N, C-alpha and C positions, 0 to 999 in steps of 0.2 A: 504494500500500500504506500502511495506517495505521501510525503510529509504534508500535514495539514497546516497551512499558513493562516495567520490570524490578522485581521485588519480592523481599524477603527472607522466606523461609519456614522456615528452620531455622538453629539456632545451636548450636555446640559449642565448648567451651574447656577448657583445662587451664592453670592459672596459679598463681603464688605465693599467691593468695588462696583457691584451692580447685580441685578437679578436675572441676568442672562449672559450668554457667551460674549456677545458683542461688547457690552459695557464693561464686563470684567477684563477682557483681553485689551480693549482700548485703554482702560485704566492702567494696566500693566505696561503697555508700550509707552504710555505718557509718563510713567514714573509717578503715578498719583497714589497718595496714601489714602486708605479707607479707614484709618484709625482716628477716633475722636473720644471726647468725654462720654462716658456711658449714659445712655438715655433711657434704657428699658427698666432701670431700677435706680434708686437713689444711691450714688456711689460714696456718699460722705463717710460712712463708717469704715470704708475699705482702704487699705494702704495703696492699692492700685485702683485708680479711678477711670481708666481708659481701656478701650477694647476696639476691635474691628467688628462692628455690628452690621447685621443685615437690616437695611432700612426700606420702608415703604413696600413691605412684602404682604401680599394678600393671598392666603393659601386656598381659599374656597374654590376658585375656578380650575385648580389642578386636580381636584377630586371628581370622580363620576357623580357622587352624591355630596354636595357642598357641606352638609352638616357633619359628614364623616371627618372633615378636617378638624372639627372641634373635639373629636374623640381621639385626636392624635397629638402626641407631644410635638413641640416645635421642631425637634430634629427630624421627626418623621415627615412633617410638612415640607421641610427643605428637601428631603430625600425624594418624596413623591413628585415635587415640582421639578427637580433636576432630571428625574427619570422620564417624566412626561416630555420635557423639552428635548432630551436626548433621543427618545423614540421618534418624536416629530421631525427632528433634524435628520434622522436616518432615513425617513420616508418609507419605513418598512410597512407593508400591508399585512397586518397580523392575521387577516382572513386567508392569506395565501401562503403562510409558512406553517411548519409543524410546530405548534406551540409547546409540545412535549420536549422539544429540543431547544427551547429558548429559556434560559435560566436567569436568575437574579441573585447577585451577591453585592448588596449595598449595606455596608456595615457602619458602626459607630464606636468610637473609642470608649465612650462613657454611657451613652444611651439616654434614657429619658430622665435626666436629673431634675428638670423643672417639674415633672409630674411627681417624682418622689418627694421633693421639697414641699410642694403644695399639699399633697395628700397626707404627708406626715404631720403637717401643721393642723390639718382638719382632724386627724386622729387624736392629737393631743388636746385640742381646744374644744372639739365638738363630740368626741367619742368615736369608737371604732365603727359603729353602725352608719356613720355619715361618710365614711371613706368610699370613694367611687368604685363601683365594680369594674371599671375600666383601668384601675390603677396598674395592675400587673401587666396586662398587654400593652398599655401605653408606655411603660418605662423600660421594658426589656430591649436589649440591643439588637435582637434579631427581627423585631416586629416590622421595621421599615421594609425589609426584603419580602416579608409575608404580605404586607399590604400592597406593595407594588405588584406582586404576582396576581393578587385579587383584582386590582384595578384594571389590569390589562389581560387577564386570562392566560398567564404564562405558567405552564405546568412543568417546565424543565427543572434542572438541579437548582435548589433554593436553600441557601445557608448564608451565614456570615462568619467571618473570622474577626475576632476582637483582639487587636494587638496595640492598643493605645494609639499613638500617633503614626504607627505603620499600618493601621487598619486598611486604608484605601488601597495601598500598594499590594498588600497580601490578598485582598479580595479580587483586585484586577488580575494579579498574577495567577491565582489559583483558578479563576475563570478561564484564563488563557490556557492553563494546563489541561483543563477538562475538554476544551475545544480541540486542543492538540491530540488528546487521547481518544477523541471520537465520541464522547458522552453527550455532547451538545453541539449545536451549530451557531448559537448566538447567546450573548449575555448582556444584561444591564449590570454594570458593576462600578464600584467606587465607594464613597463614604459620605456621611453627614454628621454634623455636630451642632449642639446648641447648649452651651454650658456657661454662658455669661450670666451667672446666677450667684446668689450669696455663697453657697457651698463651693462652687467652682472658684470664685474669686478668693475666698478665704483660704481654701485648701492650697491652691497654687502659691498664693502670696506668703503663706506661712512656711512654705518650703524655700522661700526666698528665690522663687523662679521667675517672678514677674517684674517687669520694669516699673519704676515709680517716677518716671519722667512725666508726671501728670500735667505739668504746665506747657509741655510741647508734645501733644499726642502724636502728631504726624511725624515727629522725629524720634519717637520712642523705640520703634523696632529698627534696629541698626545692626544686622548681621555683619560679621567680619570687622566691625569698627571697634577700635580700642576702647571707646567710651560706652560700649553697650552695657546694660545693667539688668538684662533679663528679657524674657519674651513678652509679647502682648497677645492676649487671647483674641481669637477670631471665631466666627461661626459661619455656617452655610453648608453647601453640598457641592460635590463634583462627581458627575456620573457620565460614563461613556457606554456606547453600544460597541461591542466587539463581535466580530463575525468570522467564521471560516471563509476563506477567500472565495471559493467556488460558490458558496451560498450567497455571498454578497454580489458576485458578478452575475449570477443567474437572475437576480432581480434588478440589475442595473444600478446598484447602489454607488453613490459617490464614496470615494475612499480618501480619508484624511492622511493616513499613514499606516504602516505595518508595525504591529507589536511583535518584536523579535526576541527579546531577552527578559529573563526574570531570575533574580538571585535572592537567596534568603540565608540568614545566619543569626547566631546569638552572640552577644558579648560575654554572657556568663560572668558578669562582673559586679553589678550593683542594681538596687531597685530603680534608681532614677538617673544616676550619672553614667555617662558613656565610658567605655574602656579607654584610658588615655592614649594608648598606642594606635588606636584606629583599626586594629586588625580585624574586628568583627565586620564592620561595614566594608572594608577592603575585600574580604572574602565574598560577601554578597555581590559586590560590583564585579569581581572576577567571574563568579558563576553566571551572572547575567551576560557578560561578554562571551563566555564560552557557549551558552545557549544560542546567542545571536551570531556566533561564528565571526566575531569581529575582533580586530586588534584594538588596543586602547587608542591608538592614534587616529582611528576612524570615527571616533566620537568628537563632534565639534562643540557640543553644549551639554553642560551638566547642571540640572536644576537641583540645588543643594537642599538638604534638610534644614541646614543652618537657621536656628531659631532665634539667634541673638543672645545666647547665653555664653558666659565666659568659658566654661569647659567644653560645651558642645561644639562650638564653631572651630575650636582648635583641634579637637579630636577628629572632626570630619575632614579638616584640612590634611591631617596626617593620614587618614584613610585614603583620601584621594591621591596623595603622593605615593602611598604604598601600591595602590591599584594601577596608577597611570605612569609611575616613574618620572623621568625628566619631563615628559609631555605635560604633566600636571601644571608646571609653571612655565611652559614654553609652547603655547598653542591652544590649550584647552580653555574654553570660556566657562566660567562658573558663576551663577547668580542665585540669589535667594529672593523669591517673590514674596516670602513672608515679611519682607521689609515693607510691603504695601498692604497685604491682607491681614497681617498678624498671623498667629499660629492657630490654624483651624482644627488642630488636634486630629481626630479620626477622619476629618474631611480634607486635611491638608494634602495628602497624596493625590486625591482626586483632582483638586484644583491644579496642583503642580504637574500632574500628568497632562492636563489640558493645556497648560502653558508650554509644556515640552512639545506637544503635538503642534500647537499653533506657531511655535518658533520655526518648525519645518515648513508649515503651510505658507507663512508670511515672510519667511527669511528675515526674521527679527528676533534677536535675543533680548528678553526683558532685563532690566537693570536690577542691581541691588541698590536701593536708594539709601540715603542717610550715611553714606560712607564719606566721612569728613576727615577721619584720621585712621587709616587702615591699620589694623593690628599686624605688626611684623610677623607674628606667628601664624597669620592667615595670609600668606604671601602668594595668593593665587590671582589670576585675572578675574576679578569679581564683577566685571562690567559695571563699574561704579556710576551710579546716579542717572545715567542716560542710556536708553536702549541702543542697541547696535544693529544696524542693518547689514546682514551678512548671510550668505547661504548656509543653511543647516541641513545636512543629510541624515545625521544621527544625533539623537538626544537621549540622555540618561537622566532618570529622576530617582533621587534617594529619599527614603523615609525611615526614620528610626523611632522606636517607641519605648516608653518606660518598661523595665523588665529586660532590656537589652535586645529587643526585637529589631532586626534590620531587614529591609527589603529594597531592592533596586529593580527598576523597569527600564527597558530600552525600546525606543520607537525609532523607526527608520523611514525615510522617504520611500513611498511605494513605487515599485517599478516592475 
């Protein structure tokens, strides 16, 4: 049997830069920050008062039955919206494909934290009988994939992998693997997150993980900059339609790019800190390159995990140097779009995969903004402050999660 190739045919997203692909990608190319003072709750009691929020989002029209949106956590609303946009963008006619071979893997790093907070308060203040019967299905991390399958009648493989901030990449990568293995022809895959909430803010802040540059929100997320002081939380969803090549060609689908490589590894080091030597991510990058049958020098652009934390950005720099050798500092372009979106946690990899795909489509590498004093320990070409117009044939996207979970994906210009 000939090797099954996998291509990207649809894109959908909701982000702090905009509620669709065009506004999100235009914002990245323009180097625009989506970060501001938190509006969806009173940030006064919190050490960190800034985040990358999704604004002007109305979930109702993304659901077949509008009232169902009110029985869904905010993260699920984002996931359903991004999935519907990706399906529409792919122009797939679900009446003409085998829906038992169309799967869904749209995960979340944390799940329905807003639902858990709200219903816990109800339980304490009004008693257990007043807790919503929808509490459990609204909060669990797999429910977005389940609801998406119900909304569109998709009967194929349906599951989620929860690996904190590596969630999207693992879901996209394992969906890719199932198509390669022959268990499905197409997937909606990616991630969603909505944790700009009291517990989210307090929990991350008390780990000393968040930036406190509250007086300059748009400059707070500054990966690779010497003056970075932590990450900025973001929210939203990034979902792609991936298909087996012949399945896509048979229906005349437009093809954005080919998904050619996927690598996974563990740091086996610490709950939340990366392994300082970068060996874990370097192994994942190497595995992705091996699957893609590419040499390191064939990658033009790397969308870094780079969250704007002191340890993380340096460890990833070391990983990139281990994986790419001299080419890491002599030709490879590396940028962190988290400088504009903030860290979207379980949704980060989905949005960053989309940025990697669009860098190939538009021949534009998005910048790392807020690089005013580049850390000498992060001595890469980080495409500082301004997008770079240049042909990109191969792009790699890194995502790493608490627990030492590493995942790398490679996309290539389709030919």
